[in-house]
C-alpha positions in Angstrom: 75.4 175.5 -123.6 75.8 177.9 -126.3 78.7 178.2 -128.7 80.5 179.6 -125.9 83.9 177.6 -124.1 84.8 177.7 -120.8 87.8 179.8 -120.1 87.9 178.0 -117.0 90.0 175.3 -118.3 93.1 178.0 -119.3 92.9 179.6 -115.7 92.7 176.2 -113.9 96.5 174.9 -113.0 95.7 171.3 -112.2 96.2 169.5 -115.5 93.7 166.7 -114.3 90.7 169.0 -113.4 91.4 170.7 -116.8 91.1 167.9 -118.5 87.8 166.8 -116.7 86.5 170.2 -117.5 87.3 169.8 -121.1 85.8 166.7 -121.4 82.8 168.1 -119.6 82.2 170.5 -122.2 82.6 167.8 -125.1 80.1 165.8 -123.9 77.4 168.8 -123.1 78.1 170.0 -126.9 77.8 166.9 -128.1 74.5 166.2 -126.0 72.8 169.1 -127.3 74.5 169.3 -130.5 70.9 170.7 -132.6 70.5 173.2 -130.0 74.3 174.7 -129.9 74.2 174.5 -133.4 71.4 177.0 -133.6 73.1 179.2 -131.4 76.4 179.5 -133.2 74.0 180.1 -136.2 72.4 182.8 -134.6 75.4 184.5 -133.1 77.2 184.5 -136.6 74.3 186.3 -138.2 73.1 188.4 -135.4 77.0 189.5 -135.1 77.5 190.0 -139.0 74.0 191.5 -139.5 75.0 194.7 -141.0 77.9 193.1 -143.2 77.9 194.0 -146.8 78.1 190.2 -147.6 74.5 189.4 -145.9 73.2 192.8 -146.9 74.0 192.1 -150.6 72.3 189.0 -150.1 68.8 190.5 -148.3 69.1 188.9 -145.4 68.4 192.0 -143.7 69.7 191.6 -140.3 67.5 188.1 -139.8 69.0 184.9 -137.4 66.6 183.2 -139.0 67.6 179.4 -140.1 65.3 179.4 -142.9 65.9 182.9 -144.1 69.4 182.2 -144.1 69.1 179.1 -146.3 66.8 180.8 -148.8 69.2 183.6 -149.0 72.8 182.8 -149.0 73.9 180.5 -152.1 76.3 178.1 -151.6 79.7 179.2 -152.3 83.5 178.4 -153.4 86.5 180.5 -152.6 86.2 182.2 -156.7 83.0 183.5 -155.1 84.2 185.7 -152.6 87.6 186.4 -153.7 86.5 189.9 -154.3 86.0 190.9 -151.1 89.1 189.1 -149.5 91.1 191.3 -152.2 90.0 194.5 -151.1 90.4 193.3 -147.4 94.1 192.4 -148.5 94.1 195.9 -149.9 93.0 197.5 -146.9 89.8 197.8 -146.5 88.5 197.8 -143.0 85.0 198.2 -143.9 82.7 195.4 -142.3 82.6 193.3 -145.9 82.2 189.2 -144.5 82.5 190.4 -140.8 81.5 192.8 -138.4 84.6 192.1 -136.1 87.9 193.8 -137.7 90.2 191.1 -139.3 93.0 190.7 -137.2 95.4 188.4 -140.0 94.9 186.1 -143.1 95.5 182.6 -143.1 97.0 181.1 -146.1 95.7 177.8 -147.3 97.8 174.9 -148.4 97.1 175.4 -151.8 99.1 172.6 -153.1 97.0 170.9 -155.8 96.1 173.9 -157.8 99.3 175.9 -157.0 97.3 178.5 -156.1 96.9 179.5 -152.3 93.9 181.0 -150.8 93.8 183.8 -148.1 91.2 183.8 -145.7 90.5 186.5 -143.2 90.0 185.7 -139.4 88.9 188.0 -136.3 89.8 187.2 -132.6 86.9 185.3 -131.6 87.4 182.8 -134.4 91.2 182.5 -133.3 90.4 182.4 -129.8 88.1 179.3 -130.8 90.4 177.7 -132.4 93.1 178.0 -129.7 90.7 176.2 -127.4 89.7 173.4 -129.9 93.5 172.9 -129.6 93.6 172.7 -125.9 90.8 169.6 -126.2 93.4 167.0 -127.9 95.1 165.9 -124.3 91.9 165.8 -122.5 90.5 163.2 -125.1 93.7 161.4 -125.0 93.9 161.0 -121.4 90.9 158.8 -121.1 93.1 156.2 -123.1 96.6 156.8 -121.8 97.6 157.8 -118.1 100.1 159.7 -117.1 101.0 162.2 -119.8 100.6 165.3 -117.4 103.8 163.7 -116.1 106.2 164.0 -118.8 106.7 166.3 -122.3 106.0 165.9 -125.8 108.5 166.1 -128.6 105.9 167.8 -131.0 107.8 169.3 -133.9 106.5 172.7 -135.2 107.7 174.7 -138.4 107.1 178.5 -139.2 107.4 180.6 -142.2 108.2 184.1 -142.3 105.1 186.1 -142.5 104.0 188.3 -145.5 102.5 191.7 -144.9 99.9 192.6 -147.5 99.4 195.7 -149.1 96.4 196.8 -146.7 99.1 196.0 -143.4 97.8 193.0 -142.6 100.3 189.8 -141.9 99.5 186.4 -143.8 100.8 183.2 -142.6 99.8 179.6 -141.9 97.0 179.0 -139.5 99.0 177.2 -136.9 101.3 180.1 -137.1 98.3 182.2 -135.6 98.4 179.4 -132.8 101.9 179.4 -132.2 102.6 182.8 -131.8 99.3 182.9 -129.2 99.8 183.8 -125.7 97.8 180.7 -124.8 100.2 178.9 -126.8 103.4 180.3 -125.1 101.6 180.2 -121.6 99.4 177.0 -121.4 101.1 174.7 -124.0 97.7 172.8 -124.1 98.2 170.9 -121.1 101.4 169.4 -122.2 105.2 170.7 -121.7 106.9 170.5 -125.2 110.7 169.7 -125.5 110.9 172.5 -127.9 111.8 176.3 -126.4 109.5 178.6 -128.1 112.6 180.0 -129.5 113.1 177.3 -131.7 109.7 176.8 -132.6 109.3 180.6 -133.9 112.5 180.1 -136.1 111.7 180.2 -139.9 114.9 178.9 -140.8 113.6 175.4 -141.7 116.6 173.9 -140.7 117.9 175.4 -137.7 114.3 174.7 -136.5 114.5 171.3 -137.2 117.9 170.6 -135.9 117.3 172.4 -132.8 114.5 171.1 -132.3 115.6 167.6 -132.8 118.4 168.4 -130.4 116.1 169.4 -127.8 113.8 166.3 -127.9 117.4 164.0 -128.2 118.4 165.4 -124.7 115.3 165.4 -123.1 114.6 161.8 -124.3 113.8 160.2 -120.7 111.1 162.7 -121.0 109.6 162.4 -124.1 106.0 160.4 -123.6 104.5 161.4 -127.5 106.0 162.4 -130.6 104.5 163.8 -133.4 104.2 166.6 -135.9 101.1 167.9 -137.4 100.8 166.1 -140.5 102.7 162.2 -141.4 104.7 163.4 -144.2 106.6 166.0 -141.7 107.1 163.3 -139.1 109.1 161.5 -141.8 110.8 164.4 -142.9 111.9 164.6 -139.6 113.2 161.0 -139.7 114.8 161.5 -142.7 116.8 164.6 -141.1 117.5 162.3 -138.4 119.0 159.8 -140.5 121.1 162.6 -142.2 122.3 164.4 -139.7 122.8 162.0 -136.3 126.3 162.3 -136.3 126.4 166.0 -135.7 123.2 165.9 -133.4 125.8 163.1 -131.1 129.0 165.4 -131.8 126.7 168.2 -129.9 125.4 166.4 -127.1 128.8 164.6 -126.3 130.6 167.9 -126.1 128.0 170.2 -124.7 128.9 172.8 -127.9 126.6 173.8 -130.6 126.6 173.0 -134.2 128.0 176.4 -135.6 125.3 176.2 -138.9 123.0 177.2 -136.0 123.3 180.7 -136.2 119.8 182.3 -135.2 120.9 184.4 -131.7 117.5 183.5 -129.8 118.1 179.9 -130.8 121.5 179.8 -129.8 120.8 181.5 -126.2 117.6 179.0 -125.8 120.1 176.4 -126.4 122.5 177.4 -123.6 120.5 176.3 -120.9 119.6 173.2 -122.3 122.6 171.7 -123.8 125.6 170.4 -121.6 128.0 168.0 -122.4 126.9 164.1 -122.1 129.1 161.5 -123.6 127.0 158.5 -122.7 123.4 159.7 -124.3 125.9 160.5 -127.4 127.2 157.1 -127.3 123.6 155.6 -127.1 122.2 157.3 -129.7 125.5 156.3 -132.0 124.9 152.6 -131.4 121.5 153.2 -132.3 121.6 155.2 -135.3 124.7 153.3 -136.8 123.1 149.6 -136.3 121.7 150.0 -139.7 117.7 149.2 -139.5 115.8 152.0 -138.5 112.7 150.0 -138.0 111.0 151.3 -134.1 113.8 154.2 -133.9 111.4 156.1 -132.2 111.3 153.6 -129.7 114.6 153.1 -129.4 115.9 156.7 -129.0 112.6 157.7 -127.2 112.1 154.4 -124.8 109.1 156.5 -122.7 106.7 157.0 -125.6 103.4 156.0 -125.4 102.6 157.0 -129.1 103.1 159.0 -132.5 100.6 161.9 -132.7 100.0 162.4 -136.6 97.3 163.2 -138.9 97.3 160.5 -141.4 94.0 160.2 -143.0 93.0 161.2 -146.8 96.4 161.4 -148.9 98.3 161.4 -145.6 97.6 157.6 -145.3 100.0 156.4 -148.3 102.9 157.2 -145.3 101.1 155.1 -142.8 103.6 152.0 -143.6 106.9 154.4 -143.2 105.1 155.8 -139.9 104.8 151.9 -139.0 108.2 151.3 -139.9 109.5 154.3 -137.7 107.4 153.4 -135.1 107.6 149.8 -134.7 104.7 149.2 -132.0 103.9 152.3 -131.2 100.0 153.9 -131.6 99.6 156.0 -134.3 97.1 158.5 -133.5 95.2 161.3 -135.4 93.6 163.1 -133.0 92.1 165.9 -135.1 90.4 167.3 -138.6 90.9 170.7 -139.1 91.6 173.3 -142.3 92.4 176.7 -142.6 88.7 177.6 -143.0 88.2 176.3 -139.5 88.3 173.8 -136.8 86.3 171.0 -136.7 86.4 167.5 -135.3 88.2 165.5 -132.6 89.1 162.0 -132.1 87.5 160.5 -129.5 88.7 156.8 -130.2 92.5 157.8 -130.8 93.4 154.8 -130.3 92.0 153.5 -133.2 93.5 151.7 -136.3 94.6 154.4 -138.7 92.4 153.0 -141.6 89.4 153.5 -138.6 89.8 156.9 -137.8 86.6 159.0 -137.6 86.3 162.4 -136.1 83.4 164.1 -134.0 82.5 167.3 -135.3 81.9 169.8 -132.4 79.1 172.1 -132.8 80.6 175.2 -131.2 83.3 175.4 -133.8 81.0 176.5 -136.8 77.7 176.3 -138.5 78.1 173.1 -140.8 76.2 171.8 -143.4 76.1 168.9 -145.6 75.7 168.2 -149.3 74.8 164.5 -150.0 77.0 162.9 -152.6 76.0 159.6 -154.7 78.7 156.9 -154.5 81.1 158.4 -157.1 80.9 161.7 -155.5 78.6 163.5 -157.3 76.1 165.7 -156.1 72.8 164.7 -155.3 70.1 167.2 -156.0 68.4 167.8 -152.7 68.5 170.1 -149.7 71.6 170.3 -147.6 71.6 168.4 -144.4 71.8 169.6 -140.8 74.6 168.3 -138.3 71.8 166.3 -136.5 70.0 165.0 -139.6 72.7 163.6 -141.4 72.5 159.3 -142.2 74.9 156.8 -141.4 76.5 155.3 -143.9 76.0 158.2 -146.3 78.9 160.5 -147.8 78.4 164.2 -147.8 80.3 167.2 -148.9 81.0 169.9 -145.7 79.7 173.2 -145.7 80.6 175.5 -143.2 79.7 178.9 -142.0 82.3 180.3 -139.7 82.8 183.4 -137.1 85.2 184.8 -139.5 82.8 185.6 -142.2 82.4 182.6 -144.2 78.7 181.8 -145.3 77.6 178.4 -147.0 81.2 177.7 -148.0 81.8 174.3 -149.4 85.5 172.8 -147.9 85.5 170.4 -150.9 86.5 167.7 -148.1 84.3 164.4 -148.8 83.1 162.9 -145.4 81.6 159.4 -144.2 79.2 159.3 -141.5 80.4 156.3 -139.3 78.3 156.7 -136.1 77.3 159.3 -133.4 78.5 160.8 -130.0 75.6 161.3 -128.4 73.7 163.4 -130.8 77.0 164.6 -132.9 78.2 162.5 -136.0 81.2 160.8 -136.3 82.9 161.4 -139.5 85.8 159.4 -141.3 87.6 161.9 -144.0 87.2 160.1 -147.4 88.9 162.1 -149.8 89.1 165.8 -151.7 86.5 166.7 -153.9 88.0 168.0 -157.3 91.3 166.1 -157.0 90.4 164.0 -160.5 91.6 162.6 -163.5 89.7 162.7 -166.4 90.2 162.5 -169.9 86.9 161.5 -171.7 83.8 159.6 -169.6 86.1 158.4 -167.2 86.7 159.9 -164.0 89.1 159.1 -160.9 88.8 160.8 -157.4 91.6 160.9 -155.0 90.5 158.1 -153.1 90.0 155.5 -155.9 93.6 156.3 -157.6 95.0 155.8 -153.7 93.5 152.4 -153.3 94.9 151.4 -156.9 98.6 152.4 -155.7 98.1 150.4 -152.8 97.4 147.1 -155.2 100.4 148.3 -157.1 102.6 148.8 -154.4 102.3 145.1 -153.3 103.9 144.2 -156.8 106.4 146.7 -156.3 107.7 145.6 -152.9 108.1 141.9 -153.9 110.5 142.8 -156.3 112.6 145.0 -153.8 111.1 148.1 -154.2 109.9 151.1 -152.1 107.6 154.0 -153.2 108.8 157.0 -151.6 106.0 159.3 -153.2 103.6 160.0 -155.9 101.2 162.5 -157.9 99.7 162.0 -161.2 98.6 164.5 -164.1 95.9 163.6 -166.7 97.8 164.4 -169.8 96.0 165.3 -173.0 99.0 166.7 -174.9 98.1 163.7 -177.2 95.2 162.1 -178.4 94.0 160.0 -176.7 94.8 161.5 -173.7 96.2 159.5 -170.8 96.7 158.9 -167.2 100.5 159.4 -165.8 101.6 158.6 -162.6 105.1 160.4 -161.2 106.8 157.8 -159.3 109.8 158.4 -156.9 111.2 154.8 -156.0 114.3 152.9 -154.2 115.0 149.5 -154.8 117.2 147.5 -151.8 119.4 146.2 -154.5 121.0 147.5 -157.4 117.9 146.6 -160.8 119.1 146.3 -164.3 116.9 148.3 -166.7 115.4 145.6 -168.3 113.9 144.1 -164.9 113.0 148.0 -163.8 110.7 148.1 -166.7 109.3 144.9 -166.5 108.3 145.8 -162.6 107.1 148.9 -163.8 105.3 147.4 -166.9 103.4 145.2 -164.7 102.7 148.0 -161.9 100.9 149.7 -164.6 98.5 146.8 -165.2 97.6 146.6 -162.0 96.9 150.4 -161.2 94.3 149.8 -164.6 93.1 146.8 -163.5 91.9 148.4 -160.6 90.6 151.5 -161.8 86.6 151.7 -162.0 84.6 150.3 -164.8 84.3 153.3 -166.7 87.9 153.7 -166.8 88.7 150.4 -168.5 85.3 150.5 -170.7 87.2 154.0 -172.4 90.7 152.5 -172.0 89.7 149.3 -173.2 86.8 149.2 -175.5 86.1 152.4 -177.2 90.2 153.9 -176.9 89.0 157.1 -175.5 91.8 156.6 -173.1 95.4 155.9 -173.8 97.5 153.5 -171.9 98.5 154.7 -168.3 102.1 156.3 -168.0 104.6 155.7 -165.1 107.1 158.3 -165.1 110.1 157.7 -162.5 112.0 160.5 -161.2 115.0 161.1 -159.6 115.7 161.1 -155.9 114.8 163.8 -153.8 112.2 165.1 -156.2 109.2 165.1 -153.8 111.8 167.0 -151.7 112.2 169.6 -154.1 108.5 169.7 -155.0 107.9 170.7 -151.0 110.6 173.1 -151.2 109.3 174.7 -154.6 105.9 175.1 -152.3 107.2 176.2 -149.2 109.1 178.8 -151.5 106.0 180.3 -152.6 104.2 180.6 -149.3 103.1 177.6 -148.1 103.6 175.8 -145.0 105.9 172.9 -143.8 103.5 172.1 -141.2 100.4 172.1 -143.4 102.3 170.6 -147.1 100.7 167.8 -148.4 102.2 166.4 -151.4 99.3 167.4 -154.4 97.8 164.0 -155.5 96.7 165.9 -159.1 99.0 168.2 -160.6 97.6 171.1 -162.2 100.5 173.6 -161.9 102.5 174.0 -165.0 105.2 175.0 -163.3 105.0 172.1 -161.3 104.6 169.8 -164.2 108.0 171.2 -165.6 109.9 170.8 -162.6 108.8 166.7 -162.2 109.0 166.6 -166.1 112.9 167.5 -165.8 113.2 165.1 -163.4 112.1 162.2 -164.9 114.4 159.5 -165.7 112.6 156.3 -167.2 109.1 156.5 -168.9 106.9 153.5 -168.9 103.4 152.5 -170.7 101.6 149.7 -170.5 101.4 149.2 -174.2 100.6 145.7 -174.0 96.8 144.7 -174.2 96.9 141.1 -174.7 93.6 139.6 -172.8 93.3 142.1 -170.2 92.1 144.4 -172.7 89.4 141.7 -174.0 88.2 141.3 -170.4 87.7 144.7 -170.4 86.3 144.7 -173.6 83.6 142.0 -172.5 82.8 144.0 -169.1 81.6 146.5 -171.4 79.4 144.7 -173.3 78.3 142.7 -169.7 77.8 146.4 -168.3 75.7 147.2 -171.1 73.4 144.4 -170.8 73.1 145.0 -166.9 72.2 148.4 -167.4 69.4 147.9 -169.6 68.2 145.4 -167.2 68.5 147.8 -164.3 65.6 149.9 -165.7 66.6 154.1 -166.5 65.3 155.2 -163.2 68.6 153.7 -161.7 71.3 154.7 -164.0 73.3 157.2 -163.8 73.3 160.1 -166.0 77.2 159.5 -166.6 76.3 155.6 -167.6 73.9 156.5 -170.0 76.2 158.5 -171.9 78.8 155.6 -171.8 76.3 152.7 -172.4 74.8 155.6 -175.3 78.1 155.5 -176.9 79.1 151.2 -176.9 75.9 150.6 -178.0 76.8 152.6 -180.9 80.3 150.9 -181.3 78.5 147.6 -180.7 76.2 148.3 -183.7 79.1 149.1 -185.9 81.1 146.1 -185.0 78.2 143.7 -185.6 
């Protein structure tokens, strides 16, 4: 089996037979993972042998794997940005790919505020479309009867941007939504949303009409979902705000006058008819006070909720569980703007246990070994079939669209194998860090610290809506800043709020790594952690801000570390409460003792096991201890 995929799946109208063929395909490529990876790399290099990029690096039209690894460097987006800019400006020569670039994919780019443009060709697009068609076959092994109903899957479009060279640029999912396969095959599923509501670029009209269609067809709905967890929460908030108007539309059979898109209105005529009974049922559920389990109550035949909830989306799991009730939460695929990569073959697992099996036909995958703290190890990259159980890696891809040894920035943990293809748990993004001095806090650690603080917040009647962070170096010493949007079940007096937030500061700091606590409590190179509480709706504004600048609502993820000056200004303009952990007391004394113990432990271990970062800290602390005593 090569890197090709079976078009028979699309042509076969029998859903069960198509699912069977898709599952056989997955078994085949994972059983022959090493062979398929070799064929994929050979196909990419052979096809693109005359491209400027490969010639520039001296590959000389060879498809040899060893030559590939010797000649081509590891790269990030910045390394090929000049090449991509030529494509954007209309250069049609074979720069990265021999096949013509058909469009440009806009990455979400929400961490730095800078979006990336990634070229894609027809072959790569078809490969991604086929990948999407594997979701339902994987689910069909665990949930029966999915072919008998519909999926209420919310899709959102943004207006496309035309580049100076005439190519259209948009989010990767837009390419799929506009494809013939999506319109005709619909990936083994029928959706409640007509294509006109999906392609509508006005977010209000699109969400309203898709939600209305889902409510009208509620007995047929078997699955509910969006691309990312945050998207479904936005849908639930939208429903809470607009359910009265939605009920009026269903009761009278007339469409909300604010829906002015003619194609959407025409599509809704065929679906919307007076149904007072359904309207009354929805009213009784939505007006009851509690929205816990609302998905199962409004769509009683739902079997599961489908959203990506790994990585930064994990913090929304409690909110999802609130709305979903007892329904399983399913995170089915691992994708990026650069390539589609992994599928969850155990979809009913707990959200915290989600792992994805990388499909070896999607791209050529390499893995950069990482140490436990996320630093790179000085060693060769590892091939797909040679990764080790329990080891963390940064994923490196070579794609059919002309990305060569491109670092995705995702940290993956090997959790097992399906045949010869590994399962990976998504750990975090690399380089999304808070750092002031020798401290280094990554996304995973910050999320864990936040979860500890939220327990205290919830005990005091508070709920965190969303958060982000910032390393503030405008003062000396610099310090970590957390922006929180919170709400409380009852009105709280300012003194109590400050007390709750100060204790939350302490909990976050105590949850961070020993190096942070040493810098914070021993040598005072990091100042007190600060929580800035922002007004309600701030993170909705933050999302709107990103979308106005080209981000896709489907791909949007709240950035966990702010780097953009304009985004920081937006957050600060809406900050109403500032709380710092200023009271050192016994806690900092404990941190100081930890620092002294760490010196002794590291000295006993021996230099060969001490990480470079720790050596720097130890030397600094030894100097301070000498001065102290």
